[in-house]
N, C-alpha and C positions, 0 to 999 in steps of 0.2 A: 925458549922464551924470545930469543932474538929474532927467530924466523917469524913467529906470530906478531911481534912488533913490526917488522918490516912489512908483513902482508897487510896489516891493519892500517899503516900509514899509507901504503899504496892505494888501498880501498878508500881512505879517507880523502885523499887527493882526487880520486874518481868521483866520490860524492860531491866535493867542492865544485868540480867542473861541470857535473849534471845540475847542481844547483844554480849555477851561473846561467845555465841554459833555461832552466824554470823561469829565472827572473827576466831574462832578456829575449826569451823565445818570441819570434815575430807573430806566430800564430798559436792558438789554443791546442792544436794537435802536436806541435813541437813541445809544449809544456806538458802535455800528458805523456808523451814519449820519454821526456827527462824524468818525470816522476816515477814512471815504470822502471827506467834505468836505475834510479836510486834504490827502488825496492829490489831490483836484481842484485845490486852490490851489497845491499844488506844481507841478502840470502846467501851470497857467496861468503861474506863475513862470518856468519853464523856457522856455515859448514867448516870453513878454515878453522874457527875456534874450536869447534868440536873435534875436528881432526887432531889439532895440536894437542888439545887437552884428553884425548883418547875417550871422548863421550859420544858414542854412536847415536845416542837419542837426540842429539842436536840435529841430525839429518831429518828426523821426523819433524821437528819443529820448523826446519827450513822448507820442507816439502808443504806443509800446511800454509806457511806464510807465502809461498809461490802460489798456491791455489787461490789464496785470498788476494793476492796481488793481481792475477789474471782476472778474476771476477771483477774486481774493482776498476781495472783498466777497460775491460769490455763494457761494463755499464756506463762509465763516463763517456766513452766514445760513442755508444749507442745514444746517449742523451744528446751529445753534441750534434749527431748527424740527423736524428728525427725529431728531437725537441721533447721527446718523452721516453719513460722507461718501460712502458707496457707493450 
């Protein structure tokens, strides 16, 4: 349980650093990248939690969340670059 706590605290600090980048980012692309980083950190947290608790189905949940994170980031970047999603 101590390892899980240490990992989650490190991931929490990483999320706070990325959140500062979301707030202070000079461009919209920096903000999108920071939000994508937060999503990736959450995915790592889900996988670590599943590994520590010996629940392999958490990996499936993390893969699904990673796919949604990628699609969402791609859609937002396409919206910023072209002005439309179609």
